[in-house]
All heavy atoms as TSV, in Angstrom:
chain	resi	resn	atom	element	x	y	z
A	1	MET	N	N	12.093	0.830	-0.026
A	1	MET	CA	C	12.255	1.275	-1.384
A	1	MET	C	C	11.021	0.878	-2.239
A	1	MET	O	O	10.553	1.709	-2.957
A	1	MET	CB	C	13.550	0.612	-1.957
A	1	MET	CG	C	13.796	0.855	-3.377
A	1	MET	SD	S	14.489	2.513	-3.528
A	1	MET	CE	C	14.905	2.538	-5.198
A	2	LEU	N	N	10.583	-0.353	-2.041
A	2	LEU	CA	C	9.420	-0.790	-2.787
A	2	LEU	C	C	8.163	0.005	-2.440
A	2	LEU	O	O	7.375	0.339	-3.258
A	2	LEU	CB	C	9.160	-2.286	-2.529
A	2	LEU	CG	C	7.991	-2.914	-3.303
A	2	LEU	CD1	C	8.248	-2.809	-4.817
A	2	LEU	CD2	C	7.799	-4.335	-2.909
A	3	LEU	N	N	8.047	0.349	-1.105
A	3	LEU	CA	C	6.912	1.149	-0.719
A	3	LEU	C	C	6.926	2.515	-1.383
A	3	LEU	O	O	5.890	3.029	-1.774
A	3	LEU	CB	C	6.874	1.345	0.831
A	3	LEU	CG	C	6.581	0.123	1.667
A	3	LEU	CD1	C	6.689	0.472	3.125
A	3	LEU	CD2	C	5.241	-0.440	1.330
A	4	THR	N	N	8.109	3.079	-1.531
A	4	THR	CA	C	8.221	4.392	-2.183
A	4	THR	C	C	7.839	4.332	-3.650
A	4	THR	O	O	7.133	5.190	-4.123
A	4	THR	CB	C	9.634	4.935	-2.029
A	4	THR	OG1	O	9.971	4.944	-0.631
A	4	THR	CG2	C	9.789	6.323	-2.591
A	5	ILE	N	N	8.193	3.287	-4.333
A	5	ILE	CA	C	7.861	3.127	-5.739
A	5	ILE	C	C	6.373	2.949	-5.927
A	5	ILE	O	O	5.763	3.578	-6.775
A	5	ILE	CB	C	8.683	1.977	-6.364
A	5	ILE	CG1	C	10.169	2.291	-6.394
A	5	ILE	CG2	C	8.144	1.637	-7.760
A	5	ILE	CD1	C	11.047	1.115	-6.696
A	6	VAL	N	N	5.794	2.091	-5.058
A	6	VAL	CA	C	4.337	1.855	-5.171
A	6	VAL	C	C	3.589	3.163	-4.770
A	6	VAL	O	O	2.577	3.478	-5.401
A	6	VAL	CB	C	3.948	0.703	-4.243
A	6	VAL	CG1	C	2.470	0.513	-4.278
A	6	VAL	CG2	C	4.626	-0.590	-4.778
A	7	ALA	N	N	4.075	3.889	-3.777
A	7	ALA	CA	C	3.426	5.114	-3.420
A	7	ALA	C	C	3.454	6.143	-4.558
A	7	ALA	O	O	2.506	6.867	-4.771
A	7	ALA	CB	C	4.049	5.685	-2.114
A	8	TYR	N	N	4.580	6.215	-5.233
A	8	TYR	CA	C	4.672	7.121	-6.361
A	8	TYR	C	C	3.702	6.738	-7.442
A	8	TYR	O	O	3.020	7.605	-8.023
A	8	TYR	CB	C	6.099	7.167	-6.906
A	8	TYR	CG	C	6.249	8.045	-8.147
A	8	TYR	CD1	C	6.214	9.437	-8.003
A	8	TYR	CD2	C	6.325	7.553	-9.402
A	8	TYR	CE1	C	6.299	10.272	-9.088
A	8	TYR	CE2	C	6.391	8.339	-10.514
A	8	TYR	CZ	C	6.361	9.732	-10.359
A	8	TYR	OH	O	6.427	10.565	-11.432
A	9	ALA	N	N	3.594	5.470	-7.738
A	9	ALA	CA	C	2.640	4.988	-8.752
A	9	ALA	C	C	1.212	5.319	-8.298
A	9	ALA	O	O	0.367	5.780	-9.136
A	9	ALA	CB	C	2.778	3.482	-8.955
A	10	LEU	N	N	0.899	5.135	-7.049
A	10	LEU	CA	C	-0.400	5.482	-6.534
A	10	LEU	C	C	-0.684	6.999	-6.638
A	10	LEU	O	O	-1.805	7.414	-6.926
A	10	LEU	CB	C	-0.599	4.985	-5.111
A	10	LEU	CG	C	-1.987	5.084	-4.524
A	10	LEU	CD1	C	-2.969	4.261	-5.313
A	10	LEU	CD2	C	-2.025	4.757	-3.059
A	11	THR	N	N	0.370	7.787	-6.370
A	11	THR	CA	C	0.174	9.250	-6.527
A	11	THR	C	C	-0.166	9.619	-7.947
A	11	THR	O	O	-1.050	10.441	-8.176
A	11	THR	CB	C	1.509	9.939	-6.127
A	11	THR	OG1	O	1.833	9.607	-4.804
A	11	THR	CG2	C	1.356	11.454	-6.207
A	12	VAL	N	N	0.512	9.030	-8.936
A	12	VAL	CA	C	0.220	9.316	-10.311
A	12	VAL	C	C	-1.175	8.859	-10.710
A	12	VAL	O	O	-1.923	9.591	-11.351
A	12	VAL	CB	C	1.260	8.620	-11.239
A	12	VAL	CG1	C	0.893	8.715	-12.702
A	12	VAL	CG2	C	2.646	9.179	-10.987
A	13	ILE	N	N	-1.600	7.723	-10.207
A	13	ILE	CA	C	-2.911	7.186	-10.520
A	13	ILE	C	C	-4.015	8.014	-9.868
A	13	ILE	O	O	-4.993	8.425	-10.545
A	13	ILE	CB	C	-3.045	5.723	-10.011
A	13	ILE	CG1	C	-2.160	4.797	-10.864
A	13	ILE	CG2	C	-4.508	5.240	-10.088
A	13	ILE	CD1	C	-2.052	3.378	-10.316
A	14	GLU	N	N	-3.872	8.302	-8.611
A	14	GLU	CA	C	-4.932	8.993	-7.860
A	14	GLU	C	C	-5.012	10.501	-8.064
A	14	GLU	O	O	-6.053	11.091	-7.871
A	14	GLU	CB	C	-4.804	8.717	-6.363
A	14	GLU	CG	C	-5.091	7.276	-5.998
A	14	GLU	CD	C	-6.558	6.892	-6.204
A	14	GLU	OE1	O	-7.439	7.666	-5.855
A	14	GLU	OE2	O	-6.790	5.830	-6.770
A	15	SER	N	N	-3.906	11.112	-8.463
A	15	SER	CA	C	-3.887	12.580	-8.625
A	15	SER	C	C	-4.803	12.995	-9.808
A	15	SER	O	O	-5.175	14.175	-9.911
A	15	SER	CB	C	-2.466	13.105	-8.791
A	15	SER	OG	O	-1.913	12.588	-10.025
A	16	THR	N	N	-5.102	12.078	-10.732
A	16	THR	CA	C	-6.012	12.424	-11.798
A	16	THR	C	C	-7.458	12.605	-11.312
A	16	THR	O	O	-8.237	13.389	-11.872
A	16	THR	CB	C	-5.995	11.344	-12.924
A	16	THR	OG1	O	-6.403	10.123	-12.324
A	16	THR	CG2	C	-4.583	11.194	-13.500
A	17	GLU	N	N	-7.767	11.921	-10.207
A	17	GLU	CA	C	-9.160	11.967	-9.684
A	17	GLU	C	C	-9.297	12.959	-8.536
A	17	GLU	O	O	-10.348	13.579	-8.380
A	17	GLU	CB	C	-9.547	10.550	-9.160
A	17	GLU	CG	C	-10.983	10.348	-8.884
A	17	GLU	CD	C	-11.854	10.256	-10.110
A	17	GLU	OE1	O	-11.339	9.858	-11.194
A	17	GLU	OE2	O	-13.015	10.557	-9.998
A	18	ASP	N	N	-8.235	13.103	-7.735
A	18	ASP	CA	C	-8.264	13.959	-6.525
A	18	ASP	C	C	-7.053	14.850	-6.516
A	18	ASP	O	O	-5.925	14.358	-6.372
A	18	ASP	CB	C	-8.357	13.090	-5.315
A	18	ASP	CG	C	-8.503	13.853	-4.020
A	18	ASP	OD1	O	-8.661	15.067	-4.079
A	18	ASP	OD2	O	-8.464	13.237	-2.929
A	19	ALA	N	N	-7.295	16.126	-6.612
A	19	ALA	CA	C	-6.140	17.097	-6.655
A	19	ALA	C	C	-5.399	17.169	-5.316
A	19	ALA	O	O	-4.261	17.605	-5.272
A	19	ALA	CB	C	-6.631	18.477	-7.049
A	20	HIS	N	N	-6.046	16.747	-4.193
A	20	HIS	CA	C	-5.436	16.856	-2.882
A	20	HIS	C	C	-4.687	15.583	-2.524
A	20	HIS	O	O	-4.111	15.496	-1.419
A	20	HIS	CB	C	-6.496	17.110	-1.823
A	20	HIS	CG	C	-7.237	18.396	-2.007
A	20	HIS	ND1	N	-6.662	19.618	-1.873
A	20	HIS	CD2	C	-8.498	18.657	-2.433
A	20	HIS	CE1	C	-7.519	20.567	-2.157
A	20	HIS	NE2	N	-8.667	20.009	-2.478
A	21	PHE	N	N	-4.666	14.626	-3.382
A	21	PHE	CA	C	-3.938	13.376	-3.102
A	21	PHE	C	C	-2.476	13.535	-3.525
A	21	PHE	O	O	-2.127	13.593	-4.652
A	21	PHE	CB	C	-4.550	12.219	-3.949
A	21	PHE	CG	C	-4.250	10.857	-3.382
A	21	PHE	CD1	C	-5.082	10.290	-2.451
A	21	PHE	CD2	C	-3.127	10.154	-3.738
A	21	PHE	CE1	C	-4.840	9.022	-1.928
A	21	PHE	CE2	C	-2.854	8.899	-3.225
A	21	PHE	CZ	C	-3.737	8.340	-2.305
A	22	ASP	N	N	-1.588	13.631	-2.513
A	22	ASP	CA	C	-0.176	13.882	-2.773
A	22	ASP	C	C	0.659	12.677	-2.387
A	22	ASP	O	O	0.105	11.647	-1.944
A	22	ASP	CB	C	0.276	15.128	-2.016
A	22	ASP	CG	C	0.186	15.031	-0.509
A	22	ASP	OD1	O	-0.445	14.066	-0.018
A	22	ASP	OD2	O	0.691	15.926	0.194
A	23	PHE	N	N	1.953	12.781	-2.519
A	23	PHE	CA	C	2.872	11.665	-2.273
A	23	PHE	C	C	2.810	11.217	-0.849
A	23	PHE	O	O	2.870	10.037	-0.543
A	23	PHE	CB	C	4.268	12.023	-2.724
A	23	PHE	CG	C	5.280	10.921	-2.519
A	23	PHE	CD1	C	5.288	9.823	-3.328
A	23	PHE	CD2	C	6.158	10.958	-1.438
A	23	PHE	CE1	C	6.188	8.779	-3.102
A	23	PHE	CE2	C	7.081	9.941	-1.215
A	23	PHE	CZ	C	7.076	8.879	-2.071
A	24	GLY	N	N	2.808	12.163	0.075
A	24	GLY	CA	C	2.780	11.815	1.509
A	24	GLY	C	C	1.536	10.993	1.862
A	24	GLY	O	O	1.616	10.017	2.628
A	25	LEU	N	N	0.390	11.377	1.340
A	25	LEU	CA	C	-0.812	10.646	1.571
A	25	LEU	C	C	-0.743	9.256	0.941
A	25	LEU	O	O	-1.188	8.264	1.581
A	25	LEU	CB	C	-2.000	11.435	0.997
A	25	LEU	CG	C	-3.383	11.137	1.519
A	25	LEU	CD1	C	-3.442	11.307	3.035
A	25	LEU	CD2	C	-4.394	12.067	0.824
A	26	ALA	N	N	-0.194	9.168	-0.239
A	26	ALA	CA	C	-0.005	7.866	-0.887
A	26	ALA	C	C	0.912	6.984	-0.136
A	26	ALA	O	O	0.660	5.772	0.039
A	26	ALA	CB	C	0.469	8.084	-2.332
A	27	TRP	N	N	1.993	7.556	0.373
A	27	TRP	CA	C	2.931	6.732	1.109
A	27	TRP	C	C	2.314	6.219	2.433
A	27	TRP	O	O	2.506	5.064	2.812
A	27	TRP	CB	C	4.205	7.554	1.470
A	27	TRP	CG	C	5.388	6.665	1.724
A	27	TRP	CD1	C	6.325	6.290	0.779
A	27	TRP	CD2	C	5.730	6.045	2.923
A	27	TRP	NE1	N	7.213	5.450	1.399
A	27	TRP	CE2	C	6.880	5.281	2.713
A	27	TRP	CE3	C	5.215	6.048	4.240
A	27	TRP	CZ2	C	7.528	4.535	3.678
A	27	TRP	CZ3	C	5.783	5.268	5.203
A	27	TRP	CH2	C	6.972	4.550	4.936
A	28	TRP	N	N	1.547	7.057	3.099
A	28	TRP	CA	C	0.835	6.635	4.282
A	28	TRP	C	C	-0.125	5.508	4.003
A	28	TRP	O	O	-0.174	4.523	4.706
A	28	TRP	CB	C	0.098	7.834	4.915
A	28	TRP	CG	C	-0.813	7.414	6.038
A	28	TRP	CD1	C	-2.174	7.396	6.022
A	28	TRP	CD2	C	-0.429	7.065	7.377
A	28	TRP	NE1	N	-2.635	6.947	7.220
A	28	TRP	CE2	C	-1.555	6.778	8.069
A	28	TRP	CE3	C	0.813	6.901	7.973
A	28	TRP	CZ2	C	-1.537	6.384	9.380
A	28	TRP	CZ3	C	0.860	6.494	9.287
A	28	TRP	CH2	C	-0.318	6.225	9.981
A	29	LEU	N	N	-0.899	5.647	2.902
A	29	LEU	CA	C	-1.868	4.574	2.526
A	29	LEU	C	C	-1.130	3.250	2.214
A	29	LEU	O	O	-1.571	2.213	2.682
A	29	LEU	CB	C	-2.685	5.044	1.330
A	29	LEU	CG	C	-3.643	3.992	0.741
A	29	LEU	CD1	C	-4.660	3.566	1.769
A	29	LEU	CD2	C	-4.266	4.529	-0.526
A	30	ILE	N	N	-0.079	3.327	1.514
A	30	ILE	CA	C	0.644	2.118	1.122
A	30	ILE	C	C	1.353	1.480	2.359
A	30	ILE	O	O	1.305	0.271	2.542
A	30	ILE	CB	C	1.685	2.403	-0.014
A	30	ILE	CG1	C	0.945	2.746	-1.290
A	30	ILE	CG2	C	2.602	1.205	-0.238
A	30	ILE	CD1	C	0.027	1.691	-1.820
A	31	ALA	N	N	1.877	2.305	3.197
A	31	ALA	CA	C	2.555	1.804	4.398
A	31	ALA	C	C	1.532	1.110	5.340
A	31	ALA	O	O	1.801	0.011	5.857
A	31	ALA	CB	C	3.276	2.908	5.169
A	32	GLU	N	N	0.399	1.722	5.593
A	32	GLU	CA	C	-0.594	1.105	6.458
A	32	GLU	C	C	-1.237	-0.110	5.791
A	32	GLU	O	O	-1.606	-1.054	6.484
A	32	GLU	CB	C	-1.619	2.091	6.931
A	32	GLU	CG	C	-2.622	2.507	5.881
A	32	GLU	CD	C	-3.704	3.467	6.438
A	32	GLU	OE1	O	-3.676	3.765	7.613
A	32	GLU	OE2	O	-4.522	3.908	5.622
A	33	THR	N	N	-1.289	-0.153	4.511
A	33	THR	CA	C	-1.844	-1.304	3.750
A	33	THR	C	C	-0.874	-2.458	3.788
A	33	THR	O	O	-1.254	-3.599	4.024
A	33	THR	CB	C	-2.256	-0.941	2.358
A	33	THR	OG1	O	-3.185	0.125	2.340
A	33	THR	CG2	C	-2.820	-2.104	1.626
A	34	ALA	N	N	0.399	-2.187	3.518
A	34	ALA	CA	C	1.435	-3.236	3.504
A	34	ALA	C	C	1.624	-3.905	4.871
A	34	ALA	O	O	1.908	-5.096	4.953
A	34	ALA	CB	C	2.730	-2.707	2.989
A	35	THR	N	N	1.460	-3.126	5.920
A	35	THR	CA	C	1.615	-3.677	7.227
A	35	THR	C	C	0.287	-4.227	7.776
A	35	THR	O	O	0.211	-4.677	8.939
A	35	THR	CB	C	2.144	-2.614	8.215
A	35	THR	OG1	O	1.243	-1.482	8.204
A	35	THR	CG2	C	3.520	-2.177	7.835
A	36	THR	N	N	-0.744	-4.227	6.946
A	36	THR	CA	C	-2.084	-4.742	7.234
A	36	THR	C	C	-2.724	-4.051	8.456
A	36	THR	O	O	-3.545	-4.679	9.119
A	36	THR	CB	C	-2.101	-6.294	7.408
A	36	THR	OG1	O	-1.390	-6.655	8.556
A	36	THR	CG2	C	-1.552	-6.983	6.204
A	37	VAL	N	N	-2.383	-2.808	8.703
A	37	VAL	CA	C	-3.015	-2.064	9.784
A	37	VAL	C	C	-4.387	-1.588	9.320
A	37	VAL	O	O	-5.393	-1.863	9.967
A	37	VAL	CB	C	-2.138	-0.869	10.215
A	37	VAL	CG1	C	-2.878	-0.007	11.211
A	37	VAL	CG2	C	-0.824	-1.332	10.793
A	38	GLY	N	N	-4.447	-0.853	8.214
A	38	GLY	CA	C	-5.690	-0.478	7.585
A	38	GLY	C	C	-6.576	0.387	8.489
A	38	GLY	O	O	-7.697	0.010	8.787
A	39	TYR	N	N	-6.123	1.560	8.804
A	39	TYR	CA	C	-6.919	2.461	9.623
A	39	TYR	C	C	-8.217	2.890	8.919
A	39	TYR	O	O	-9.208	3.117	9.548
A	39	TYR	CB	C	-6.137	3.731	9.984
A	39	TYR	CG	C	-4.966	3.463	10.931
A	39	TYR	CD1	C	-3.698	3.810	10.569
A	39	TYR	CD2	C	-5.186	2.911	12.152
A	39	TYR	CE1	C	-2.640	3.576	11.426
A	39	TYR	CE2	C	-4.155	2.661	13.015
A	39	TYR	CZ	C	-2.869	2.997	12.649
A	39	TYR	OH	O	-1.835	2.742	13.486
A	40	GLY	N	N	-8.193	2.984	7.595
A	40	GLY	CA	C	-9.345	3.392	6.855
A	40	GLY	C	C	-9.533	4.886	6.752
A	40	GLY	O	O	-10.560	5.375	6.268
A	41	ASP	N	N	-8.536	5.644	7.170
A	41	ASP	CA	C	-8.630	7.124	7.087
A	41	ASP	C	C	-8.360	7.632	5.627
A	41	ASP	O	O	-8.820	8.725	5.301
A	41	ASP	CB	C	-7.709	7.797	8.052
A	41	ASP	CG	C	-6.260	7.369	7.925
A	41	ASP	OD1	O	-6.025	6.350	7.254
A	41	ASP	OD2	O	-5.375	8.081	8.435
A	42	VAL	N	N	-7.690	6.843	4.822
A	42	VAL	CA	C	-7.378	7.205	3.418
A	42	VAL	C	C	-7.783	6.024	2.563
A	42	VAL	O	O	-7.386	4.908	2.862
A	42	VAL	CB	C	-5.865	7.553	3.217
A	42	VAL	CG1	C	-5.582	7.889	1.794
A	42	VAL	CG2	C	-5.407	8.594	4.165
A	43	ILE	N	N	-8.581	6.299	1.574
A	43	ILE	CA	C	-8.984	5.246	0.650
A	43	ILE	C	C	-8.751	5.705	-0.793
A	43	ILE	O	O	-8.919	6.920	-1.094
A	43	ILE	CB	C	-10.421	4.777	0.814
A	43	ILE	CG1	C	-11.391	5.957	0.688
A	43	ILE	CG2	C	-10.624	4.088	2.150
A	43	ILE	CD1	C	-12.820	5.552	0.652
A	44	PRO	N	N	-8.388	4.832	-1.709
A	44	PRO	CA	C	-8.200	5.271	-3.099
A	44	PRO	C	C	-9.568	5.465	-3.780
A	44	PRO	O	O	-10.569	4.823	-3.419
A	44	PRO	CB	C	-7.469	4.080	-3.753
A	44	PRO	CG	C	-7.731	2.916	-2.872
A	44	PRO	CD	C	-8.006	3.460	-1.482
A	45	ALA	N	N	-9.608	6.385	-4.743
A	45	ALA	CA	C	-10.864	6.706	-5.452
A	45	ALA	C	C	-11.018	5.971	-6.760
A	45	ALA	O	O	-12.123	5.705	-7.190
A	45	ALA	CB	C	-10.931	8.227	-5.674
A	46	THR	N	N	-9.908	5.618	-7.380
A	46	THR	CA	C	-9.989	4.988	-8.716
A	46	THR	C	C	-9.888	3.474	-8.600
A	46	THR	O	O	-9.396	2.922	-7.618
A	46	THR	CB	C	-8.850	5.468	-9.621
A	46	THR	OG1	O	-7.613	5.069	-9.041
A	46	THR	CG2	C	-8.843	6.994	-9.761
A	47	ALA	N	N	-10.366	2.771	-9.624
A	47	ALA	CA	C	-10.303	1.341	-9.642
A	47	ALA	C	C	-8.849	0.844	-9.691
A	47	ALA	O	O	-8.496	-0.152	-8.986
A	47	ALA	CB	C	-11.067	0.765	-10.809
A	48	ALA	N	N	-8.022	1.569	-10.424
A	48	ALA	CA	C	-6.602	1.133	-10.488
A	48	ALA	C	C	-5.927	1.361	-9.143
A	48	ALA	O	O	-5.108	0.534	-8.727
A	48	ALA	CB	C	-5.877	1.959	-11.558
A	49	GLY	N	N	-6.268	2.413	-8.438
A	49	GLY	CA	C	-5.718	2.647	-7.109
A	49	GLY	C	C	-6.165	1.590	-6.089
A	49	GLY	O	O	-5.390	1.133	-5.258
A	50	LYS	N	N	-7.403	1.166	-6.224
A	50	LYS	CA	C	-7.897	0.108	-5.332
A	50	LYS	C	C	-7.216	-1.204	-5.643
A	50	LYS	O	O	-6.856	-1.946	-4.729
A	50	LYS	CB	C	-9.456	-0.012	-5.479
A	50	LYS	CG	C	-10.186	1.157	-4.976
A	50	LYS	CD	C	-11.666	1.053	-5.202
A	50	LYS	CE	C	-12.341	2.327	-4.686
A	50	LYS	NZ	N	-13.802	2.301	-4.946
A	51	LEU	N	N	-7.002	-1.534	-6.897
A	51	LEU	CA	C	-6.290	-2.703	-7.252
A	51	LEU	C	C	-4.866	-2.719	-6.744
A	51	LEU	O	O	-4.359	-3.686	-6.213
A	51	LEU	CB	C	-6.311	-2.907	-8.801
A	51	LEU	CG	C	-5.555	-4.140	-9.339
A	51	LEU	CD1	C	-6.189	-5.417	-8.831
A	51	LEU	CD2	C	-5.484	-4.071	-10.831
A	52	LEU	N	N	-4.218	-1.570	-6.875
A	52	LEU	CA	C	-2.835	-1.419	-6.375
A	52	LEU	C	C	-2.772	-1.642	-4.844
A	52	LEU	O	O	-1.858	-2.297	-4.362
A	52	LEU	CB	C	-2.259	-0.096	-6.762
A	52	LEU	CG	C	-0.780	0.137	-6.542
A	52	LEU	CD1	C	0.033	-0.889	-7.277
A	52	LEU	CD2	C	-0.387	1.552	-6.943
A	53	THR	N	N	-3.708	-1.095	-4.114
A	53	THR	CA	C	-3.695	-1.290	-2.695
A	53	THR	C	C	-4.041	-2.736	-2.296
A	53	THR	O	O	-3.473	-3.253	-1.300
A	53	THR	CB	C	-4.642	-0.314	-1.952
A	53	THR	OG1	O	-5.972	-0.443	-2.510
A	53	THR	CG2	C	-4.184	1.114	-2.069
A	54	VAL	N	N	-4.902	-3.408	-3.047
A	54	VAL	CA	C	-5.167	-4.815	-2.774
A	54	VAL	C	C	-3.910	-5.664	-2.976
A	54	VAL	O	O	-3.591	-6.548	-2.214
A	54	VAL	CB	C	-6.356	-5.321	-3.621
A	54	VAL	CG1	C	-6.455	-6.826	-3.574
A	54	VAL	CG2	C	-7.643	-4.701	-3.115
A	55	LEU	N	N	-3.217	-5.376	-4.075
A	55	LEU	CA	C	-1.950	-6.097	-4.348
A	55	LEU	C	C	-0.945	-5.837	-3.280
A	55	LEU	O	O	-0.184	-6.759	-2.869
A	55	LEU	CB	C	-1.430	-5.699	-5.721
A	55	LEU	CG	C	-2.262	-6.216	-6.902
A	55	LEU	CD1	C	-1.704	-5.628	-8.224
A	55	LEU	CD2	C	-2.326	-7.698	-6.977
A	56	THR	N	N	-0.863	-4.607	-2.784
A	56	THR	CA	C	0.097	-4.266	-1.723
A	56	THR	C	C	-0.270	-4.997	-0.463
A	56	THR	O	O	0.607	-5.476	0.258
A	56	THR	CB	C	0.041	-2.704	-1.490
A	56	THR	OG1	O	0.378	-2.046	-2.696
A	56	THR	CG2	C	1.010	-2.323	-0.375
A	57	ALA	N	N	-1.552	-5.099	-0.105
A	57	ALA	CA	C	-1.985	-5.849	1.066
A	57	ALA	C	C	-1.595	-7.299	0.942
A	57	ALA	O	O	-1.082	-7.947	1.867
A	57	ALA	CB	C	-3.468	-5.730	1.273
A	58	GLY	N	N	-1.771	-7.882	-0.254
A	58	GLY	CA	C	-1.375	-9.261	-0.471
A	58	GLY	C	C	0.139	-9.501	-0.285
A	58	GLY	O	O	0.542	-10.476	0.348
A	59	VAL	N	N	0.922	-8.588	-0.799
A	59	VAL	CA	C	2.384	-8.684	-0.676
A	59	VAL	C	C	2.755	-8.541	0.829
A	59	VAL	O	O	3.636	-9.220	1.305
A	59	VAL	CB	C	3.095	-7.643	-1.533
A	59	VAL	CG1	C	4.577	-7.529	-1.206
A	59	VAL	CG2	C	2.899	-7.990	-3.017
A	60	GLY	N	N	2.093	-7.614	1.523
A	60	GLY	CA	C	2.387	-7.446	2.947
A	60	GLY	C	C	2.033	-8.673	3.737
A	60	GLY	O	O	2.839	-9.079	4.638
A	61	ILE	N	N	0.960	-9.347	3.438
A	61	ILE	CA	C	0.576	-10.600	4.143
A	61	ILE	C	C	1.624	-11.694	3.804
A	61	ILE	O	O	2.048	-12.434	4.708
A	61	ILE	CB	C	-0.832	-11.011	3.745
A	61	ILE	CG1	C	-1.834	-10.032	4.341
A	61	ILE	CG2	C	-1.117	-12.472	4.205
A	61	ILE	CD1	C	-3.209	-10.201	3.779
A	62	LEU	N	N	2.013	-11.770	2.568
A	62	LEU	CA	C	2.987	-12.817	2.192
A	62	LEU	C	C	4.344	-12.591	2.842
A	62	LEU	O	O	5.000	-13.542	3.313
A	62	LEU	CB	C	3.147	-12.862	0.655
A	62	LEU	CG	C	1.966	-13.435	-0.071
A	62	LEU	CD1	C	2.178	-13.324	-1.623
A	62	LEU	CD2	C	1.721	-14.878	0.302
A	63	LEU	N	N	4.789	-11.327	2.909
A	63	LEU	CA	C	6.054	-11.020	3.570
A	63	LEU	C	C	6.014	-11.302	5.080
A	63	LEU	O	O	6.963	-11.808	5.645
A	63	LEU	CB	C	6.487	-9.562	3.283
A	63	LEU	CG	C	6.951	-9.290	1.871
A	63	LEU	CD1	C	7.264	-7.757	1.744
A	63	LEU	CD2	C	8.159	-10.098	1.540
A	64	THR	N	N	4.883	-11.023	5.673
A	64	THR	CA	C	4.697	-11.283	7.092
A	64	THR	C	C	4.758	-12.780	7.336
A	64	THR	O	O	5.427	-13.286	8.268
A	64	THR	CB	C	3.379	-10.746	7.605
A	64	THR	OG1	O	3.377	-9.334	7.427
A	64	THR	CG2	C	3.201	-11.002	9.088
A	65	ALA	N	N	4.067	-13.573	6.449
A	65	ALA	CA	C	4.130	-15.030	6.590
A	65	ALA	C	C	5.543	-15.599	6.400
A	65	ALA	O	O	5.942	-16.523	7.063
A	65	ALA	CB	C	3.158	-15.649	5.585
A	66	LEU	N	N	6.288	-14.996	5.444
A	66	LEU	CA	C	7.659	-15.415	5.207
A	66	LEU	C	C	8.537	-15.218	6.420
A	66	LEU	O	O	9.344	-16.068	6.783
A	66	LEU	CB	C	8.205	-14.685	3.952
A	66	LEU	CG	C	9.604	-15.011	3.564
A	66	LEU	CD1	C	9.656	-16.421	3.036
A	66	LEU	CD2	C	10.067	-14.053	2.506
A	67	VAL	N	N	8.389	-14.033	7.025
A	67	VAL	CA	C	9.211	-13.762	8.276
A	67	VAL	C	C	8.811	-14.744	9.336
A	67	VAL	O	O	9.703	-15.279	10.067
A	67	VAL	CB	C	9.016	-12.289	8.655
A	67	VAL	CG1	C	9.651	-12.042	10.027
A	67	VAL	CG2	C	9.638	-11.362	7.603
A	68	ILE	N	N	7.526	-14.968	9.582
A	68	ILE	CA	C	7.097	-15.854	10.629
A	68	ILE	C	C	7.594	-17.271	10.425
A	68	ILE	O	O	8.093	-17.959	11.296
A	68	ILE	CB	C	5.560	-15.792	10.824
A	68	ILE	CG1	C	5.114	-14.448	11.361
A	68	ILE	CG2	C	5.048	-16.927	11.707
A	68	ILE	CD1	C	3.684	-14.189	11.356
A	69	ALA	N	N	7.501	-17.735	9.161
A	69	ALA	CA	C	8.007	-19.093	8.836
A	69	ALA	C	C	9.481	-19.199	9.016
A	69	ALA	O	O	9.981	-20.238	9.516
A	69	ALA	CB	C	7.588	-19.447	7.431
A	70	SER	N	N	10.206	-18.155	8.686
A	70	SER	CA	C	11.667	-18.162	8.806
A	70	SER	C	C	12.064	-18.228	10.295
A	70	SER	O	O	12.984	-18.964	10.675
A	70	SER	CB	C	12.239	-16.925	8.164
A	70	SER	OG	O	13.613	-16.842	8.376
A	71	ILE	N	N	11.334	-17.468	11.114
A	71	ILE	CA	C	11.656	-17.457	12.558
A	71	ILE	C	C	11.274	-18.806	13.174
A	71	ILE	O	O	12.030	-19.378	13.988
A	71	ILE	CB	C	10.893	-16.338	13.259
A	71	ILE	CG1	C	11.477	-14.956	12.834
A	71	ILE	CG2	C	10.945	-16.487	14.782
A	71	ILE	CD1	C	10.666	-13.800	13.274
A	72	HIS	N	N	10.154	-19.377	12.756
A	72	HIS	CA	C	9.718	-20.645	13.327
A	72	HIS	C	C	10.648	-21.797	12.925
A	72	HIS	O	O	10.826	-22.754	13.666
A	72	HIS	CB	C	8.318	-20.950	12.823
A	72	HIS	CG	C	7.767	-22.243	13.352
A	72	HIS	ND1	N	7.460	-22.415	14.630
A	72	HIS	CD2	C	7.533	-23.413	12.723
A	72	HIS	CE1	C	7.021	-23.677	14.808
A	72	HIS	NE2	N	7.065	-24.298	13.630
A	73	SER	N	N	11.281	-21.762	11.725
A	73	SER	CA	C	12.088	-22.859	11.300
A	73	SER	C	C	13.432	-22.913	12.004
A	73	SER	O	O	14.162	-23.889	11.925
A	73	SER	CB	C	12.310	-22.749	9.811
A	73	SER	OG	O	13.152	-21.682	9.475
A	74	GLN	N	N	13.802	-21.862	12.713
A	74	GLN	CA	C	15.073	-21.853	13.395
A	74	GLN	C	C	14.969	-22.311	14.797
A	74	GLN	O	O	14.631	-22.576	15.651
A	74	GLN	CB	C	15.697	-20.496	13.386
A	74	GLN	CG	C	16.017	-20.079	11.988
A	74	GLN	CD	C	16.640	-18.711	11.879
A	74	GLN	OE1	O	16.754	-18.002	12.862
A	74	GLN	NE2	N	17.029	-18.315	10.696
């Protein structure tokens, strides 16, 4: 759900700069950023889009650390 909301926000931000940037592309970028895969095939063009993807990467890293810590504590 959170990925979809962030992808929609990225679509709104990036569509002003690039007419070919659609929701599917934004969702792909946010999904690969949140999971810290980072293929590099899609990059944001605006400063706000870059900031949003950096924040998404940070949240992805924190969630991964939370899961690992939870598994380790049991």
